VMD Tcl script that draws the C-alpha trace (Angstrom):
set ca {
  {44.10 130.39 182.11}
  {43.47 132.30 178.92}
  {40.46 131.27 176.84}
  {40.37 131.73 173.07}
  {37.32 131.97 171.03}
  {36.24 128.93 169.01}
  {36.73 130.81 165.75}
  {40.38 131.42 166.64}
  {40.97 127.66 167.35}
  {39.50 126.64 164.04}
  {41.63 129.20 162.23}
  {44.90 128.02 163.77}
  {44.23 124.28 163.31}
  {46.21 122.58 160.49}
  {44.20 121.96 157.33}
  {43.33 118.31 156.62}
  {44.30 116.80 153.27}
  {41.40 116.53 150.82}
  {43.16 113.70 148.85}
  {41.35 110.27 149.02}
  {43.02 107.38 150.76}
  {45.12 105.22 148.51}
  {45.62 102.23 150.90}
  {49.27 101.99 150.03}
  {48.76 101.50 146.30}
  {50.17 104.87 145.09}
  {48.14 107.71 143.65}
  {45.01 106.77 141.75}
  {46.03 108.89 138.74}
  {49.27 106.85 138.27}
  {47.49 103.42 138.37}
  {44.81 104.66 135.99}
  {47.44 105.84 133.57}
  {49.40 102.56 133.70}
  {46.18 100.60 132.96}
  {45.43 102.77 129.90}
  {48.98 102.25 128.57}
  {48.72 98.46 128.95}
  {45.31 98.44 127.28}
  {46.69 100.51 124.31}
  {49.64 98.22 123.98}
  {47.40 95.14 123.92}
  {45.19 96.71 121.33}
  {48.16 97.55 119.14}
  {49.45 93.99 119.39}
  {46.06 92.59 118.37}
  {45.69 94.97 115.38}
  {49.28 94.56 114.17}
  {50.14 90.84 114.36}
  {53.08 91.35 112.06}
  {54.59 93.97 114.29}
  {53.77 91.98 117.40}
  {55.78 88.99 116.10}
  {58.77 91.04 115.08}
  {60.40 90.91 118.39}
  {64.02 89.74 118.53}
  {63.15 86.33 119.97}
  {60.85 85.44 117.00}
  {64.00 84.43 114.98}
  {65.77 82.55 117.75}
  {64.97 79.13 116.22}
  {66.15 80.24 112.76}
  {69.18 82.29 113.62}
  {71.61 80.25 115.65}
  {75.29 79.45 115.72}
  {75.02 76.06 114.07}
  {76.14 75.81 110.51}
  {73.20 75.48 108.17}
  {73.10 72.78 105.39}
  {75.19 73.69 102.40}
  {76.01 77.14 103.95}
  {79.79 76.84 103.43}
  {80.55 73.35 102.13}
  {84.25 72.39 102.22}
  {85.84 71.29 99.01}
  {86.58 67.54 98.61}
  {90.10 66.63 99.44}
  {92.36 66.01 96.49}
  {92.35 62.43 95.10}
  {89.24 61.54 97.18}
  {86.61 59.09 95.88}
  {82.96 58.69 96.79}
  {82.01 56.12 99.44}
  {81.07 52.78 97.81}
  {77.43 52.53 96.86}
  {76.97 56.36 97.20}
  {77.46 57.52 93.66}
  {77.61 61.27 93.20}
  {75.01 62.64 90.75}
  {75.14 66.18 89.40}
  {71.97 67.13 87.45}
  {70.43 70.61 87.14}
  {66.69 69.67 86.88}
  {64.21 66.90 86.02}
  {64.72 67.23 82.32}
  {68.48 66.74 82.72}
  {67.87 63.77 85.10}
  {65.72 62.09 82.39}
  {68.84 61.34 80.39}
  {70.47 59.43 83.32}
  {70.84 55.66 82.97}
  {69.86 53.57 86.02}
  {73.13 52.25 87.40}
  {71.52 49.97 90.02}
  {70.28 46.50 88.73}
  {66.77 45.67 89.76}
  {67.80 42.77 92.03}
  {65.69 41.36 94.76}
  {67.80 43.27 97.31}
  {67.40 46.56 95.45}
  {63.65 46.15 95.11}
  {63.34 45.20 98.78}
  {65.25 48.28 99.85}
  {63.18 50.47 97.54}
  {60.02 49.01 99.01}
  {61.15 49.98 102.56}
  {62.01 53.51 101.50}
  {58.79 53.81 99.48}
  {56.76 52.81 102.59}
  {58.57 55.61 104.57}
  {58.59 58.48 102.12}
  {56.00 57.79 99.41}
  {53.18 55.80 100.96}
  {51.56 58.88 102.71}
  {50.66 60.37 99.38}
  {50.83 57.61 96.76}
  {49.46 54.85 99.03}
  {50.44 51.27 99.26}
  {48.80 50.60 95.93}
  {50.67 53.46 94.31}
  {47.47 54.94 92.92}
  {47.53 58.13 95.00}
  {45.09 56.98 97.65}
  {47.38 57.58 100.66}
  {46.08 59.28 103.77}
  {47.59 62.55 102.68}
  {47.01 62.10 98.98}
  {43.27 61.68 99.43}
  {43.10 65.18 100.97}
  {44.99 66.97 98.24}
  {43.17 68.95 95.64}
  {45.70 67.81 93.00}
  {45.77 64.04 93.22}
  {49.25 62.45 93.29}
  {50.37 60.53 90.21}
  {48.99 57.04 89.73}
  {52.23 55.05 89.51}
  {50.44 52.11 88.00}
  {49.24 54.11 84.98}
  {50.92 53.51 81.59}
  {51.81 57.21 81.36}
  {54.06 56.85 84.39}
  {55.43 53.45 83.58}
  {56.43 54.57 80.09}
  {58.65 57.43 81.24}
  {62.37 56.64 81.64}
  {63.99 55.72 84.93}
  {65.95 58.90 84.96}
  {62.80 61.04 84.90}
  {61.38 59.08 87.95}
  {64.71 59.76 89.58}
  {64.32 63.42 88.73}
  {60.98 63.70 90.31}
  {62.23 62.12 93.48}
  {65.18 64.47 93.51}
  {63.53 67.77 92.56}
  {59.85 67.18 93.49}
  {56.84 68.13 91.45}
  {53.70 70.38 91.61}
  {52.64 69.00 94.97}
  {55.43 66.46 95.57}
  {58.10 67.45 98.04}
  {61.83 67.31 97.27}
  {63.49 64.15 98.55}
  {66.93 64.86 97.15}
  {68.06 65.86 100.57}
  {66.51 62.86 102.33}
  {67.60 60.04 100.09}
  {71.04 59.35 98.66}
  {71.30 58.82 94.89}
  {71.61 55.07 95.42}
  {68.49 55.00 97.65}
  {66.52 57.03 95.00}
  {67.52 54.44 92.36}
  {66.23 51.69 94.63}
  {62.90 53.44 94.88}
  {62.87 53.70 91.08}
  {63.41 49.97 90.78}
  {60.56 49.21 93.21}
  {58.21 51.64 91.45}
  {59.12 50.10 88.06}
  {58.75 46.48 89.22}
  {55.98 46.66 91.78}
  {53.58 48.88 89.86}
  {54.55 48.12 86.30}
  {52.44 45.03 86.30}
  {49.48 46.67 88.13}
  {50.67 45.82 91.67}
  {51.50 42.18 91.01}
  {54.65 40.40 92.06}
  {57.79 42.32 91.23}
  {59.43 41.24 88.00}
  {63.12 41.08 88.59}
  {65.57 42.15 86.05}
  {67.45 39.61 84.08}
  {70.59 40.38 86.06}
  {68.83 39.19 89.19}
  {68.29 35.72 87.88}
  {71.81 35.20 86.79}
}
mol new
graphics top color blue
foreach p $ca { graphics top sphere $p radius 0.5 }
foreach p [lrange $ca 0 end-1] q [lrange $ca 1 end] { graphics top cylinder $p $q radius 0.2 }
display resetview
């Protein structure tokens, strides 16, 4: 048997790897680099909220295949007429609406319908009393109109119709929510319920006939 010196055995033995164990998670340098990239992306998203929200899905609820209101309205068929009790009104603004004549008599039915609509659309700001003390109106910096005041009761019905249709400084537009006939019902309710400081509605002469 041939014996070799210890120095010869150490020289011929394969060299051991000096890399640290990774326990199956890949190289440490790669994991550290990925963490740095994630941290940089999170920091950029926090510093640039506008850019962070500009992803394609941020417009999914606004851009969809359904036709938007008034996007491409079809023309009325020839010789067509409006549905009964849904008169078509074409006005450019509140000033033009002030010249309109109220076509709906202030009957008990009209005032009752106007009261129901007022409770739905107007009470949150103007309140049940019409003085602007609604739950929303109390929190506004600019107080809603006091519908019982003489300055409001002296304006023509058409101007009240115009405010409902086109809105005001803090008043939303309700021309898309209420038909022209429904708006006139609200006008009749406002005129009769608050014209005598919240007393019993005074029906028009046509209602008593």
